[in-house]
N, C-alpha and C positions, 0 to 999 in steps of 0.2 A: 611181621614186624619189617621183614624185608623189603617188602611190598611198598611202605612206609617211607623207611630210610631213603630208596631208589626216587622218589618221589619228590620227598622236598631235596635233595642233590639236583634234580632240574632247577626247583628252584629256588637254589643259592648260587645259582651260574649266575644271577643277578642279585647278591646277598646286600646290596647298596640301597636298593630299591627296596628290596623285601626288612634293611634294619630301618632306614628312615621310614618305612611303614608301620615298624613295631612302637618307633619313638612315638609315633602322633598317636598312636591307638591308646598308649599310655597318657600322652599328654588330653586325650580325648576321656577317658577315665578318670581324669584330676579334675580338668575342668566339670562333668556331671555330679561329679561330687562336692565341686566349690559353687554350684547352680543350687544343688536341695540344699547344703547347708546355710545357703542365704536367705532361705525362706523361713528357717528359724525364728525370728523377730515377727515376721510377719502374721504367722501365726500366734503368737503369743502377745502380739497386741487389740489382735483380734478379739482371743479370747477374755483379756482383761479388762474390756470397757477403756480403753483408752492412752494406755503407759505401757510401755515395752519392758518386759523383766532380761531384756535379752544387755547383755554388756563382755565386754573384751576382759580377758581374763587377766586378774594380774598376782605374777607370781611374789613367792614371797621374798625374793631378791628383791622384787621393784617395790615392795610394801618397805622393806627393810629401806633403802634407798631414799627411798622418798621423805623417809621419817627424819634421816639424815638431814638430808638439805632443809627442812621444815626445822630443825636442831640449829641451824643456822652452819654446818659442819661444809667446810669446802672442800668439793669433790674436780679429780683430775683422772685423767687416763679414759680407762672405759667403763668407768663406773661415772664419769661425766655425759657417755655418750645415752649406757642403758638408762639413769634416769631423767634425762631428755624422752627416750624413750617411753619409759612408765608415766612421766607428765601426758604426751603426746596421748595412750590409752584413757588416760584419767579423763582429759578434758570431750574425749568423745564420745566416752561413757555418758558425763552429762550432756553432751549433746544429744546422741538419742533418749536419754531421760526427759528430756525438753520438747521432746518434738508429741506432737498429738498423733493420733493414729494414723487418719488421713494419709499426713505429710511421712509418717514414718513406715505406710504401705510404697506409697509412690517413690521414698528414695531406693526401698531397696527392689524396688523394681527396674528403678535405672540402671542399679548397678548389677542383677542380673539379664541384663540385655547382650551386652556386651559380652560378657561369659558365654553365653547361649551361640552368641558369632564367630566367637573364637572356638568353641568346639564344632562349631558347621564346618569353616575354615579346616579346622584339623584331620576332621573327618572325611571330610572330602580328600585332603590329600591321603590319607592312611588308605582310604579307596582307590584313589590313582595308583599308588607306590604298589599294593599287596597285589589288587587284580592283575596289573601289567606284568608284574613277575610272573603270576602265576601263567600268564596267559602265552608268556612269550617263553617259559617252560614248557606251555601247551606246544604252543608250535616247534620248537626245538624237537619235543618227543614225537610231534606227527613226523617231522621232517626224515627222524632217526629209524624212525618206521618204515616208510618208503624206499629209504637205501638200503634197508636191509632185506625190505621183496625185492630190491633187485637181486641180492647178490644170493637168495632159497634156492634150492637145487630143484633145477625145473620139476624134476618126480612130483614134489611136494605139489606146486601147480596142477599136475594131473590126477593129483587124488584129492586134494581140498578143493571144493566149489570156490568160485571165484569170489563170490557171495558173503562168504564166511573171512576172507581175507579183505573185504572193503569193511565189512560189521565191525572188525580188529580195531581198524587206522582210523573210520569216522567214528562209530555208537561208542569204542570201549574206553575209547580217548575221552569224546566229550565227559564222561561221567568221572575220571580223571580229571580235566579240564575245570569241573564246577570245586572237584575238593579243595585243590591248590591254588583257585583266585579266588574267588566269592566264599566259600566256605571257609578257607584258611583265616580269610579277613574276619570273619565271622568270630571264626575260633581265637584269633588272638585279642580282638575287641572284648572279645565276653570275657576271657581269662582277667583282663586287665580290673572289667567290670566287678569281676567276683571277688576279686585281691582287694580290691581300693576299698572298694562301699562294704566288705565283710568289716575291713579292718573300723571305717567309718562306724558301722553299728556297735563294735567294740566299743569305742570311744562315747560315744552317747548310751550305752547303759551294757554293762558286761553281763549282767544277768539273762539281759534277752538274747542277749548274743547264744551265749550257753542254749539257751532252746534252740537259736537257728541252726546251730552245728549238730543237735539233736537230731531236726526236724529234716538238713539236708539227705540225709543218707536216704528215706522216705520217698523223697521228691526222686530221686534218681537210679531207686534202686530196681522199678518194674520197668525200665529204659532195660538197662543192663541183661535184664532178665530176656529180654524180644533178642540181645543184639545177635546171639548165632543165629535163633531163625530169620533173622532179617537176610543175615549173610551171606545164607543157603539158600532162600529164596529169589532173593536177586541173580546170584549166580545163574541158576537154573533160567531165570527173565535173559537176560542177558545169551544164554547160550542157545536156546529155543530165539531169540530174534536173528542171531547168527543164522539159524539153518534158516528159518524163513526168510532172508534174506538171498541166502544160496538159493535155497528153491524159486525165488523168485527171478534170480537170474539166469538160473537153467531155464526154467519155462518160457522166457522171455526170447531166448536167443536158439531155443526148440520149439517154436509155434507152427512151423510150418511143419516138422514132425510129428509134430500131438496131432495136428487137423486132418495130415495125410493119413494116419493111421485111425482116426475116432477117438484118442483117446483123452479126449476132455473131462466125459466125468470122469475115469480113474485118475486123471492129473486132479480136478477138484477135490476128489476124495483123499488127495494125498497132502493137498493144503490145509484140507480141513481139518484133519488131524494133526498138521503141525501147529497153523491158526488155533485150534483148539486147547493145546496142549500149551501153547503162547498165551493165551488168553486166562489160563487157570493161574499156570505161573504168575502173572502179571497183576490179578485180584489178591493174589495171596501177599505178595510184595508190598505192593499198597496197600492190604490190609491190616498191616503192621507196620507199615508207615504213620497210618492215620493213629492206630490204638494206642503208640508209644506216644506222644505228646498227648493224647487226649485222657492218658493218666496223670501224667506230669501235671496237665490242670489240676487236675481230681484232687491231686495229694497238693498241688499249690492251694486251692481252695481250704482245704483242711487247715494249712499252717495260715493263712487270714483267721480264719476264724478265732484259731489260739493266739494268737497272738493281741488281737484285737480285745481279749478278753483279759489276756497278762496284761498289756499297756494298760488300763483302765485301771487294775488291781495295783499297779506300782506307781499312776497318777496320784492315787487316794493316800499311798503308804509313804510315799516317798519324794523327795524332792525332784521331781520328774515331771519338766513341764506340758503343757498343751503342746508348743513349737516341738520340741524334742520328738515327742509320741510321734507327731502328725510327720515329722521329717524320716524317724526309722521306721515307719509302717509303709510311708511311699517309696523309699530306699528296698525296703523288702519287698513290696510290690513289683519294683522293678527290678529287681533282681531274679523274679523268676520269668521272665523272659529270656537273661544269658542262660539261667539255667536249664529254660526249655531249651533254648538252641543247642546248647551243649550238648543235650539228649538226642534232637533232632541229629545232630554232627556226625554220633555212635552212627546212627542209619545209615549216612552218606557214607562215611567212613566202611563202612563192611562192604556197600555196594563200590568202592572204589577198589576195595581188595580183590571182591571178585573179578572185576573189569582189568585190574591192576595186573593180577594173575594172567589173563591172557594175555595181555599188551606182553607182560616182560618174559612170559615164553615163547611168543615170536622173536623178543629180541637175542635172548639167547641160545634160539634154535643155532643146530651148527651150518655154516658155510661147506659148500662140499668146493666151492673154486676159491682160492685166495692171491690175494694180489704176494707175489715174493718179497721179502722183506729188501733184496739189492734187485731189484727188475734190471734186466737187458733189454736195451729198445735194439728191436729185430732190425736188421739190414736187409734189402732188398736179397728176394733169396737167389742164391749165386749156384745153389745146384739141385739140391733134391729137399724133398719133405718126406719122412720114411717113420711108419710103423714097426717099434723092434719088440716081440712079444706081447704083443697087447691083447687085455681080456678084460671086458667089463660085465659086469650080473648088475642089474635094476633091482631095486632095493625090493624087500619082498616076493624076488621072484626064484624058482629054485635053479634052474639052470642061467649059465652065460646066455649074455648076446653075444657079444664075441670073446671066441677063445683062442688064445696062442698064436693071433695075428700077424703077420709082415708082411710090408708092405713097402714097395720104394714108388714115389712119384717123381721123377724128375723136372727141375725146373722148363718151362715152355711146352709141357705134354698135356695132351689130352689122356683122359683115361675114364675108363668108364667100371659101372659096377652092376653086374645082374644078380639074381638069385628072386626065388621066390619070397612073398612077404615073408618078414622074422627071418629072414636069412643074415640079417645086423648091415644092411645098406646103410639107411637113417642113422646106427650108431656111429659109422664110419661119419658121418658128415656134421653128429656134434661132437665129434672130439678135436676136428680140426681147429674150430675156434674157441676152443676149451668152454664148449655150452657144460660138458660133463668133463670127467677128469678119467684115466683110464684104472681103475679097481688093482689091476698087475701091468706091468712092461711100461715104454716108454714112448713120446711121439718127439721128435726130432726137427728142429729148424736147421740145416744147414751142420749138424750134429749137438745144436745145443736142446738141453730139453723145452719143451715148451712150458711149463710149470718155472722155468727160470725169465720168461722174457715176461715185458711187463704187458700186463692182458689187453689194456687200451689200445695200445699200440699194435699186437699182433691180430687184435679182430679188424681194425680199418684196410692193414690185407688182405681179410676174411670178405667176401659178400656171397649171401646164398640167395638161390631165387629158386622158393619151393612150390607145389604144388600149390596148396592154400596159401595165398597172396593175401597179406594182411594190409590193407590201407587206412589211413588213420580218418576222420571223419572232418576232412577240410579241404582244403584244392588241391587240385592236381597238381598245379603250381607245388605246395605245400607237399604233397608226395613225395614227388620227383626231387625234391632238393632237400629232403629230410636227412641228418646227419652231415650234412655239407651248407657251411655257414657262407653268405655273400656272392651268393653264383650271379652271374652276370647274365643276360637276359638269351646271349648267344650260345654260351655255354647251354642254355635250357631248353635251347630251342635244336642244338646240335644232339643232345642226348635225346631228345626224341623222334629226333628224326633217323638216327640209328636204329630207334626200336621200334621203328613202322607206326607211331604213333601219334604223329601229328596232324595226320590226318583227322582219325575219328576226332581228337580233341579240337582242333577248329570248327568241327560241325557242331560245336556243344555253342549257343548264344554267347555263353561267358570263358570260351574259352581256355587258357591256361588256370582264370580263376572262379569254371565250375566247381561247384562241393558236391562232392561223392558219393555221402552218406557215409554212415555206420558201418565198417569194414567194405566201403567199396562198393555197396548196393546197388549205386545209382550206375554200376557200369557193369558190360560183359562178363565173362571170365577170362577172354582173349584179352579186350581191354585192360581188366586189371593186369596179366601176367604182363603184358608191353608196358605198361607203367613202371611194373616191380622190374623190368627189365632196364628200363631208362634210367631207373634210379641207383642200380647197380653199376650202369656205366660212368653215370656221375662220380661215382663212390670211387672207381678206377682202382678195383681191387689188384692184386696181383694174384690171387686162388679165386677162382671163380668154382663155385658149389652151385651145380643144379640136379634141383631133387626133385624127379618127377615131375619137370616144371612143366611139361604138356598131354601127359594123363588126362587130363579131367578136360580137354577140350576138344572141340570137332575137328574133322577133319580141314575145314578151313581158316581157323583159329589157330590149329597148329601150325598149317604151311606157315603163317604171319608171322606167327611166335618165333618157329623158325628159323625163318629171315633174319627176324631182329636181333637171334642167337649169334648167328656168325661173327658180327664184328668184335662180339665178348671173348671170342676166341684169339686173334690173334695177340701177338706179345702177353702170353698169359698162361699158367695152370691150367687146368680147367679138369675139373672130377663130376662127371656126371652120371645121374642114378634115375635108370628108366626101366619100367615094364617094356616100353615099345621099343622091341629091337631095333627097328627100322634109323631109331633117332640118332644110334649109339655107330654106326658102322665108320664114321668117321673120328673114334678113336685111336690114339695110337698104340695104348693097350687096353685089353679089355679084361676084368677080372671076376672070375665066374663063382658067385658064394653061395653057401650049405651050411647051416648048422652054424653061423659066426666064423667061419672059416673060410681061405679060398682053397678052391677044389682043383682049377682050371685058369692059368692067364695066359694070352698071347693076341696076336689082332684074331681080326674078326674070321681071318681065311685060316691062319693058322687053327684055331680054334674049332669049326668047322671040319677041319679034316680030322683031327682028335675024335670026335665020334662021341661025344660024351655029354655033360651035363651041357654045354651052353647050346650044342646043336640040336640038343632036346629042345630046349623052350622054346627057339628060332624055328624049329620045323611043329610046333605045336600053334606058336602066332601066325605062321604062312601057309602049313598044308592048304590045299582047295580042299574046301567041301565036296562033300560025297554026292554025287547028283541026284 
């Protein structure tokens, strides 16, 4: 029920469209009933050899007023108006009774045509209003999901496959889109059809109406019995589809590794298991979807047989004309479609509930990085950036990645973090722009807790150059200018020149408009890194973080990238993380880390004199190989 309520909440953001569609749907049902009613005299005329039994009913008051006027009594006020209407009814009945069969049929055909035309126009309006409200609501839901994905903890992206996130935003939302657009329109229209046409059946014959009340549960009962099975089958189908998407995304991304290790058959076997499971669950879901409507059709056929027999009996035993019987029967046949669609709607609802649970599970998940209620826009760093007793533990791990870390980085200084893998260096990097928050302790910007600063403003002051550079599948120009609007050609060229990237960029036929491919696959590692540096230069950050920026490069590429990095050090606070200790000797201070703690600090020469952790790391890298 919570899923239904939340889905309708998105639609009611566009309540005026929705309410207009509901009113139009009601008018469609009224006009449909009117069009059915209008054919009563047609069937009566056809069945009576030339004259119609159809007439407009006169009330007791109508007859009494006509008798009073015939008796010479003078009428006034409302009585005068009512007797005028009664006379018009009488004249109309006299006119209809005088018409031959062919002219009577033609007359009522002309009357029915504008009713059907109006019904078509109102139906088009209802479809537009309700469906557009639904799809606008889905647009908002998908946008909210996308925004939520931007706020989710980074750990969640690591632990869950990318394809599963994509499935929730695309496949699951598409299931909800159908429910709150076309299915909602059908539900509203069918509801009004059922209410108005059942009332019409009651007017035509209360005995046959009571029979309908008894039979309707027989139509809806079999569908209800399948509802729970459909829900379970559909949920399993959506989950398996997400798994398939996730597996495919992973295989495509890792195709080089799969081929390098000759794992094609093993991966094909994994795919076969997931695909087989999806196929089985999909078949089961579709089987239930198909059986439900078929059971309704079977019940509907039994209903038709029952009412044909009962109607024939009433025509012989009571004043129940052929026209009324045919309209009653046609109305009943017409109602089988709304009843059937309402039965199928229950299937769609069960599918949507399964998809909705997955969507709202994502929307309701906690975000670890929150914008403060009263954010402070940070000014330029005036003194220092400080870690005070900072600890951090990754979810699901036993030990902390950082433990009671104290670190002060003065404005304009260049510091380096060294240590073995797992020492906590990259965790420090993620804490600076608040990609993660410490589980204990605080990080301050000139004495202000980072958690009190405006998040977007803070991140604009920090730029990270990673070992694994991510480039978007666009042009070199787009990637360099990413995050910066209205960049002039001169600024673009200046950033590329400082990053030693202009020469190789202009060697391409399209220059800065060269498309780099997915993740920059058309460029070498060194070229990608220099594009990343140019992007950082254009960003002009106050704090620059170099996270293993050259460790994946060959010697020549590393030399070029190091040259490109030198302009970035000027007038900035720089944090360098590197395994290659030759790249950090320019640092004002070096911090050696182990087990999430700082075990040594000082300049290169000072640390070499300590004969400790840093010296051992240095000697391991620069010791001469034995002859």
